[in-house]
C-alpha positions as CSV (number, residue, x, y, z in Angstrom):
1,M,38.4,28.3,39.8
2,P,35.8,27.0,41.8
3,P,34.5,23.3,41.1
4,F,30.9,23.8,39.7
5,S,32.2,26.5,37.4
6,Q,34.9,23.6,36.3
7,Q,32.3,21.6,35.7
8,L,29.8,24.1,33.5
9,S,33.7,25.0,31.6
10,L,34.0,20.6,30.5
11,L,30.2,20.5,29.7
12,T,30.3,23.5,27.2
13,L,33.9,22.1,25.8
14,V,32.6,18.8,25.5
15,L,28.8,19.8,24.1
16,A,31.0,22.2,21.2
17,L,33.1,19.1,20.0
18,G,30.2,16.6,20.1
19,L,28.4,18.8,18.2
20,T,31.5,20.1,15.6
21,G,31.9,16.2,15.1
22,C,27.9,14.6,14.7
23,A,27.1,16.1,11.5
24,N,29.5,14.1,9.9
25,L,28.0,10.2,11.0
26,M,25.1,9.7,9.5
27,P,26.2,8.9,4.9
28,P,23.3,11.0,2.9
29,T,19.8,10.6,3.5
30,Q,19.1,11.3,-0.3
31,V,20.3,9.2,-3.4
32,D,20.1,9.9,-6.8
33,A,17.8,7.7,-8.9
34,L,18.2,8.0,-12.5
35,V,14.8,8.3,-14.2
36,A,14.2,9.0,-18.0
37,P,13.6,13.1,-19.3
38,Q,9.7,12.1,-20.1
39,W,7.9,9.1,-20.7
40,Q,8.0,7.0,-24.0
41,A,4.7,6.3,-24.3
42,P,2.0,8.1,-25.2
43,L,0.1,10.1,-22.9
44,P,-4.0,9.5,-22.7
45,H,-6.3,12.5,-23.2
46,Q,-2.9,14.5,-23.6
47,G,-2.6,14.1,-19.7
48,M,-5.3,16.4,-18.6
49,V,-5.6,17.4,-15.1
50,G,-7.8,15.6,-13.2
51,S,-7.9,14.2,-9.7
52,L,-6.9,10.7,-8.4
53,N,-8.6,11.3,-5.2
54,Q,-12.2,11.0,-6.3
55,W,-11.7,9.0,-9.4
56,W,-13.8,6.1,-8.1
57,K,-16.5,8.0,-7.7
58,N,-15.8,10.1,-10.8
59,Q,-17.0,6.5,-12.6
60,G,-20.7,6.3,-11.7
61,D,-20.8,3.1,-10.3
62,P,-21.8,3.7,-7.1
63,L,-21.6,-0.8,-6.6
64,L,-18.1,0.2,-7.4
65,V,-17.7,2.8,-4.5
66,E,-19.1,0.4,-2.0
67,L,-17.1,-2.3,-2.7
68,I,-13.9,-0.9,-2.3
69,D,-15.3,1.0,1.0
70,A,-16.3,-2.5,2.4
71,A,-13.2,-4.9,1.0
72,Q,-10.7,-1.6,2.4
73,A,-12.5,-1.8,6.0
74,V,-12.0,-5.2,6.4
75,S,-8.6,-6.3,4.4
76,P,-6.6,-7.3,6.8
77,T,-2.9,-5.5,4.7
78,V,-5.1,-2.1,5.3
79,A,-5.2,-3.1,9.5
80,Q,-1.6,-4.5,9.4
81,A,-0.6,-1.1,7.4
82,L,-3.0,1.3,10.3
83,A,-1.3,-0.9,13.2
84,R,2.4,-0.3,11.6
85,V,1.6,3.6,12.0
86,A,-0.3,3.4,15.4
87,S,3.0,1.4,16.3
88,A,5.7,3.7,14.1
89,R,4.2,6.7,16.2
90,A,4.7,5.4,19.5
91,S,8.5,4.4,18.9
92,R,9.2,8.4,17.7
93,A,7.9,9.3,20.7
94,S,9.6,7.2,23.1
95,A,12.7,8.4,21.1
96,N,11.8,11.8,21.1
97,A,11.4,11.0,25.0
98,A,15.5,10.1,24.9
99,L,15.5,13.8,24.3
100,L,14.7,14.7,26.8
101,P,15.6,14.6,30.9
102,S,13.5,12.1,33.1
103,L,12.1,12.9,36.0
104,D,11.0,10.6,39.0
105,A,9.6,10.9,42.2
106,S,9.9,8.9,45.1
107,A,7.4,9.0,48.7
108,S,7.9,6.9,51.7
109,V,6.6,6.2,55.5
110,S,7.9,4.0,57.8
111,R,7.4,3.6,61.3
112,G,9.4,1.9,64.0
113,V,12.9,1.8,66.5
114,S,15.9,1.8,64.1
115,Q,18.3,1.5,66.9
116,P,18.2,-0.2,69.9
117,N,17.4,2.6,73.5
118,V,16.0,4.7,70.8
119,P,12.5,5.6,71.2
120,L,10.0,5.1,68.5
121,A,10.0,7.3,65.2
122,T,7.5,7.6,62.1
123,T,10.1,8.7,59.2
124,Q,8.6,10.4,56.0
125,S,10.3,11.3,53.1
126,I,10.0,12.8,50.0
127,G,12.0,13.5,46.8
128,L,12.5,14.0,43.0
129,Q,15.5,12.6,41.1
130,A,16.6,14.1,38.0
131,A,18.7,12.4,35.0
132,W,19.8,13.6,31.4
133,E,22.2,12.7,29.0
134,L,23.6,15.5,27.1
135,D,23.3,14.1,23.2
136,L,27.3,14.4,22.5
137,V,27.1,13.8,18.6
138,G,23.5,12.8,17.9
139,A,23.3,9.7,18.6
140,N,19.3,10.0,20.0
141,R,18.7,12.8,17.4
142,A,19.7,9.8,14.5
143,V,17.5,7.8,16.7
144,S,14.3,10.6,16.8
145,H,15.3,11.5,13.4
146,A,14.7,7.9,12.0
147,A,11.9,7.6,14.2
148,D,10.1,10.1,12.1
149,A,11.3,9.0,8.8
150,Q,9.7,5.5,10.0
151,L,6.3,7.0,10.3
152,L,6.2,9.0,7.6
153,G,6.9,5.6,6.0
154,S,4.1,3.8,7.4
155,Q,1.5,6.0,6.8
156,A,2.7,5.7,3.0
157,Q,2.4,2.0,3.6
158,W,-0.8,2.5,4.5
159,H,-2.2,4.8,1.7
160,D,-0.4,1.9,-1.0
161,A,-2.5,-0.8,0.8
162,R,-5.4,1.0,0.2
163,V,-4.9,1.7,-3.2
164,S,-3.7,-2.1,-3.7
165,V,-7.2,-2.9,-2.4
166,A,-8.8,-0.9,-4.3
167,A,-7.2,-2.1,-7.5
168,E,-7.6,-5.7,-6.5
169,V,-11.6,-5.2,-6.5
170,A,-12.3,-2.9,-9.1
171,N,-10.0,-5.7,-11.1
172,T,-12.4,-8.4,-10.0
173,Y,-15.8,-6.1,-10.5
174,F,-14.9,-5.3,-13.8
175,S,-13.6,-8.7,-14.7
176,L,-17.1,-10.1,-13.1
177,R,-19.1,-7.7,-14.9
178,T,-17.7,-8.9,-18.3
179,C,-17.8,-12.3,-17.5
180,Q,-22.0,-11.7,-17.0
181,Q,-22.6,-10.2,-20.4
182,L,-19.9,-13.2,-22.0
183,L,-22.5,-15.3,-20.2
184,V,-25.4,-13.4,-22.6
185,V,-23.4,-13.6,-25.3
186,A,-23.3,-17.1,-24.7
187,Q,-26.8,-17.7,-23.6
188,Q,-28.1,-15.9,-26.7
189,D,-25.5,-18.3,-29.1
190,A,-26.6,-21.5,-27.0
191,A,-30.0,-20.8,-27.6
192,S,-29.8,-20.3,-31.8
193,R,-28.0,-23.2,-32.2
194,Q,-30.2,-25.4,-29.9
195,E,-33.1,-23.9,-32.4
196,T,-31.3,-24.6,-35.1
197,A,-30.8,-28.3,-33.6
198,R,-34.2,-28.6,-33.0
199,L,-35.3,-27.3,-37.0
200,S,-32.3,-29.7,-38.3
201,D,-33.8,-32.8,-36.4
202,I,-36.7,-32.0,-37.8
203,S,-36.0,-32.0,-41.7
204,A,-33.9,-35.4,-41.0
205,R,-36.7,-37.0,-39.6
206,A,-38.9,-35.6,-42.7
207,G,-36.2,-36.8,-45.3
208,F,-35.4,-33.4,-46.3
209,A,-32.0,-32.6,-44.5
210,A,-29.2,-35.5,-44.1
211,R,-29.3,-36.8,-40.6
212,A,-25.0,-36.5,-40.6
213,S,-26.4,-32.3,-41.1
214,A,-28.4,-32.8,-37.7
215,A,-25.7,-34.8,-36.1
216,L,-23.4,-31.4,-36.6
217,A,-26.1,-29.1,-35.4
218,R,-26.9,-31.5,-32.1
219,A,-22.8,-31.4,-31.8
220,S,-23.3,-27.9,-31.8
221,A,-25.9,-27.0,-29.3
222,A,-24.0,-29.4,-27.0
223,E,-20.9,-27.6,-27.4
224,S,-22.7,-23.8,-26.6
225,S,-24.1,-25.5,-24.4
226,S,-21.1,-26.9,-21.9
227,R,-19.4,-22.9,-22.8
228,V,-22.7,-21.6,-21.4
229,T,-21.8,-23.5,-18.0
230,Q,-18.3,-23.1,-18.1
231,Q,-18.7,-18.9,-18.4
232,A,-21.3,-19.5,-15.2
233,A,-18.6,-20.8,-13.2
234,A,-16.6,-18.1,-14.2
235,C,-19.0,-15.4,-12.8
236,D,-19.3,-17.6,-9.6
237,L,-15.5,-17.6,-9.0
238,D,-15.7,-13.8,-9.5
239,T,-18.8,-13.2,-7.3
240,K,-16.9,-15.2,-4.5
241,A,-13.7,-13.7,-5.2
242,L,-15.6,-10.3,-4.8
243,V,-17.3,-12.3,-1.1
244,A,-14.0,-13.3,0.1
245,L,-12.3,-9.2,-0.6
246,T,-15.7,-7.3,0.9
247,G,-16.6,-9.6,3.4
248,M,-19.9,-8.9,2.0
249,T,-22.1,-11.9,1.8
250,E,-23.0,-13.3,-1.5
251,P,-26.5,-13.0,-1.8
252,V,-26.4,-9.0,-0.8
253,I,-23.4,-9.0,-3.9
254,T,-26.1,-10.9,-6.1
255,K,-28.9,-8.6,-5.2
256,K,-26.4,-5.5,-5.6
257,L,-25.8,-6.9,-8.7
258,P,-28.4,-6.0,-11.8
259,L,-28.9,-3.3,-9.9
260,A,-25.8,-1.4,-11.0
261,L,-25.1,0.3,-14.4
262,M,-21.7,-1.5,-16.4
263,G,-20.4,2.3,-17.6
264,K,-17.5,3.2,-20.1
265,A,-13.9,2.6,-19.3
266,L,-12.8,4.6,-16.8
267,A,-13.0,7.4,-18.8
268,A,-12.5,10.2,-16.5
269,P,-9.0,11.6,-17.0
270,F,-6.3,12.4,-14.3
271,L,-3.2,14.5,-14.6
272,I,-0.3,12.5,-15.5
273,A,3.2,14.7,-15.4
274,S,4.8,14.8,-18.3
275,V,8.2,14.5,-16.5
276,P,8.2,11.1,-14.6
277,A,10.5,12.3,-12.1
278,Q,7.4,14.4,-10.9
279,T,4.9,11.2,-11.3
280,L,7.4,9.2,-8.3
281,T,6.7,11.6,-6.0
282,Q,2.7,10.2,-6.2
283,R,4.0,6.8,-5.5
284,P,3.6,6.0,-2.0
285,D,5.8,2.7,-2.0
286,V,9.0,5.2,-3.2
287,F,8.2,7.8,-0.7
288,A,8.2,4.4,1.5
289,A,11.3,3.5,0.3
290,E,12.8,6.6,0.5
291,R,12.0,7.2,4.3
292,D,13.5,4.1,4.1
293,V,17.2,5.1,3.2
294,V,16.5,8.1,5.9
295,V,16.1,5.7,8.3
296,A,19.0,3.2,7.3
297,S,21.4,6.9,7.7
298,A,20.4,7.4,11.0
299,Q,20.9,4.3,12.1
300,V,24.4,4.1,10.5
301,G,24.9,7.7,12.8
302,A,23.5,6.1,16.1
303,A,26.1,3.3,15.3
304,K,28.3,5.4,14.9
305,A,27.7,8.1,18.0
306,Q,28.0,4.6,20.3
307,R,31.7,4.9,20.0
308,Y,32.0,8.3,21.0
309,P,32.2,9.9,24.9
310,R,28.8,9.8,26.3
311,L,28.0,12.3,28.8
312,T,25.6,12.0,31.9
313,L,24.4,14.6,34.8
314,N,21.9,14.0,37.7
315,G,20.4,15.6,40.2
316,A,18.4,15.2,42.7
317,I,16.1,17.0,45.7
318,G,15.0,15.4,48.8
319,A,13.5,16.3,52.3
320,L,13.3,13.9,55.1
321,R,10.5,14.0,58.4
322,S,11.0,12.4,61.5
323,T,8.8,12.6,64.5
324,S,9.2,10.9,67.8
325,Q,7.9,11.5,71.2
326,G,6.1,14.6,69.8
327,S,9.9,16.0,68.6
328,T,10.3,16.5,64.8
329,T,13.5,16.6,62.7
330,S,13.5,18.2,59.2
331,L,16.3,17.3,56.7
332,D,15.9,18.9,53.1
333,T,18.7,18.2,50.9
334,W,20.2,18.7,47.4
335,S,22.5,17.5,44.8
336,F,23.3,18.9,41.1
337,G,25.8,15.7,39.6
338,P,27.5,13.9,39.1
339,L,28.4,14.9,35.6
340,A,29.6,11.9,34.2
341,L,31.5,11.4,30.9
342,T,32.1,7.4,29.8
343,V,34.9,6.7,27.1
344,P,34.3,3.1,25.6
345,L,37.8,1.5,25.2
346,F,37.6,-1.7,24.5
347,D,33.7,-3.9,23.3
348,G,35.4,-7.0,21.6
349,G,34.5,-5.2,18.2
350,Q,31.1,-4.7,18.6
351,R,30.8,-1.2,17.8
352,A,32.3,-1.5,15.0
353,A,30.4,-4.4,13.9
354,N,26.9,-2.8,14.3
355,V,28.4,-0.3,12.5
356,T,29.2,-2.3,9.7
357,A,25.7,-4.0,10.0
358,A,24.1,-0.2,9.5
359,E,25.9,0.5,7.0
360,A,25.1,-2.5,5.0
361,N,21.6,-2.4,6.0
362,Y,21.8,1.4,4.4
363,T,23.3,0.2,0.9
364,Q,20.4,-2.2,0.9
365,A,17.4,0.6,1.2
366,V,19.0,2.8,-1.9
367,A,19.2,-0.5,-3.7
368,V,15.8,-1.3,-3.1
369,Y,14.8,2.9,-3.6
370,R,16.2,2.8,-6.5
371,A,14.9,-0.6,-7.8
372,K,11.4,0.7,-6.5
373,V,11.7,3.7,-8.8
374,R,12.9,2.0,-11.5
375,Q,9.9,-0.6,-11.5
376,A,7.7,2.5,-11.0
377,V,8.1,4.2,-14.2
378,R,8.1,0.6,-15.7
379,E,4.5,0.1,-14.0
380,V,3.7,3.4,-15.9
381,E,5.0,2.9,-19.1
382,E,3.4,-0.5,-19.5
383,A,0.0,1.1,-18.2
384,L,0.2,3.6,-20.6
385,V,0.9,0.9,-23.7
386,N,-1.6,-1.2,-22.3
387,L,-4.3,2.0,-22.6
388,Q,-2.7,2.8,-26.5
389,S,-3.3,-0.4,-27.3
390,T,-6.4,-1.4,-26.3
391,D,-7.5,2.0,-27.4
392,A,-6.0,1.8,-30.7
393,R,-8.0,-1.7,-31.2
394,R,-11.1,-0.7,-30.1
395,L,-12.5,1.0,-33.6
396,N,-11.1,-2.0,-35.1
397,A,-12.6,-4.2,-32.8
398,D,-15.7,-2.3,-33.3
399,V,-16.2,-3.1,-37.4
400,A,-15.3,-6.7,-37.2
401,T,-17.9,-7.2,-34.4
402,T,-20.6,-5.7,-36.0
403,G,-19.5,-7.0,-39.7
404,Y,-20.0,-10.8,-38.6
405,A,-22.7,-10.0,-36.9
406,E,-24.0,-8.6,-40.7
407,S,-22.8,-11.9,-41.8
408,L,-24.5,-14.1,-39.6
409,Q,-27.7,-12.4,-40.4
410,A,-27.5,-12.9,-43.7
411,T,-26.1,-16.6,-43.6
412,Q,-28.9,-17.5,-41.2
413,A,-31.3,-16.1,-44.0
414,R,-29.6,-18.5,-46.6
415,Y,-30.0,-21.1,-44.4
416,G,-33.2,-20.5,-43.9
417,Q,-33.9,-20.6,-47.7
418,G,-31.8,-23.1,-48.0
419,L,-29.2,-21.3,-49.8
420,A,-26.5,-22.1,-47.0
421,S,-25.6,-25.5,-45.4
422,L,-25.4,-26.0,-42.2
423,V,-21.5,-25.6,-42.1
424,E,-21.3,-22.2,-43.1
425,L,-24.2,-21.3,-40.4
426,E,-21.7,-23.2,-37.6
427,D,-18.7,-21.5,-39.2
428,A,-20.5,-17.6,-39.2
429,R,-21.9,-18.4,-36.0
430,R,-18.3,-18.9,-34.3
431,T,-16.6,-16.3,-35.7
432,A,-19.3,-14.0,-34.8
433,L,-19.1,-15.4,-31.4
434,A,-15.6,-14.8,-31.2
435,A,-15.7,-11.2,-32.8
436,Q,-18.3,-10.3,-29.8
437,S,-16.0,-11.9,-26.8
438,A,-13.4,-10.2,-28.2
439,Q,-14.4,-6.8,-28.0
440,L,-15.6,-7.6,-24.8
441,S,-12.6,-8.6,-23.7
442,L,-11.0,-5.0,-25.4
443,A,-12.5,-3.3,-23.3
444,L,-12.1,-5.7,-20.1
445,D,-8.1,-4.9,-21.1
446,R,-8.7,-1.0,-21.2
447,N,-10.2,-1.4,-17.8
448,R,-7.9,-3.2,-16.4
449,A,-5.1,-0.6,-17.5
450,W,-6.9,2.1,-16.2
451,V,-6.6,0.7,-13.3
452,A,-3.2,-0.6,-13.9
453,L,-2.4,3.5,-14.3
454,Y,-4.3,4.0,-11.1
455,R,-2.0,1.9,-9.5
456,A,1.0,3.1,-11.3
457,L,0.2,6.8,-10.2
458,G,0.3,6.2,-6.4
459,G,-3.8,6.4,-6.5
460,G,-4.2,9.9,-5.3
461,F,-0.8,10.3,-2.9
462,D,0.1,13.2,-1.8
463,A,3.6,13.5,-0.2
464,N,2.6,16.9,1.0
465,L,-0.1,16.1,2.6
466,V,1.5,13.6,5.1
467,T,1.8,14.5,8.3
468,L,3.3,13.8,11.9
């Protein structure tokens, strides 16, 4: 048999053996994660269908959308995630290139005397050199597979970063709007107490009221004024938080806030799958963790493949032209080979250690993925519980606020007629203020519960739309 035919037969045999063995190198890329068959908490709106993708725009608050867009544009977290996408895309291109032959070209020109008594000559050469590592047991394919999974995971993490920034901005914005409402309530309460203190002081100087009542009224007015100062400071802190998140200047945000409308607490319904396993496919962090398992599995396969023989093939084509004293000599060359088989024999346990490390990373990736699944289910359940709780308390809070407000009005009327003491009036005020503040805080809690549910459901992430 001719030598070239023998090389081809050897190549075919080794490839067949390698392809047969490469399938068993990688551990499973899909692992089970036990989740409950259904949600334990009730679904809001009976799980009616809507879209998370346009969720913020559906709230009817253009300023909220503007703040979220601005924050996502300047967020270092989003920028880092986007840079990781670019890095993963470059790594994938490099990994895929290893599966293909490499081709290099060379060209040179020289002029001189190479040997004594040899005329001056001009030598020109051009050539192509090719090299290809035949991926016998799938080492390079495993690296390419890992790069694909890494890119998908980085794209999901970019979406997760954008969702996190949106949720943080929304929570801060709702906190600021609620703070402003609480500030208005505190200012109204302070004005009422200041007026009572003024009238009580006049009555005390005229001898119609005890000095103790006037002192109580002044103390109550001072306390309410301090509460206004404290509430205003809290609003300033929320404003500065928005400045830091969005990159917008404080005067711009302060100017826009009075023009914005404070709507209801994120009432737009969206789809909540009744089966938790379906909801998990909407979570970018769970998707990314699942891709990490694929990456770790491929890395195990690549590490194991390094313990098997490697086969490389080289080839070259060249042309040489030498000109001396008007005479030109040409020489064309080509070669196929060598077909080299490298068999690892001894490395002091380095390859075995690399396999052990890769398997440990795989075990860790599986554990992280399962933990992500459990955490995702927990976050959805907690958000659903908070929504149900705030909804159940909302009617009672409304009744309490209305009732205590009517009681305060009645007590103020009785106090004006001299039929109620200042202590009774202050107690009615304190109760009415607490009820009104609790009502606003409950609305904020419901806002935050909706934001938490939006975040827990992945913020409109769709794994089917993630592309390479």
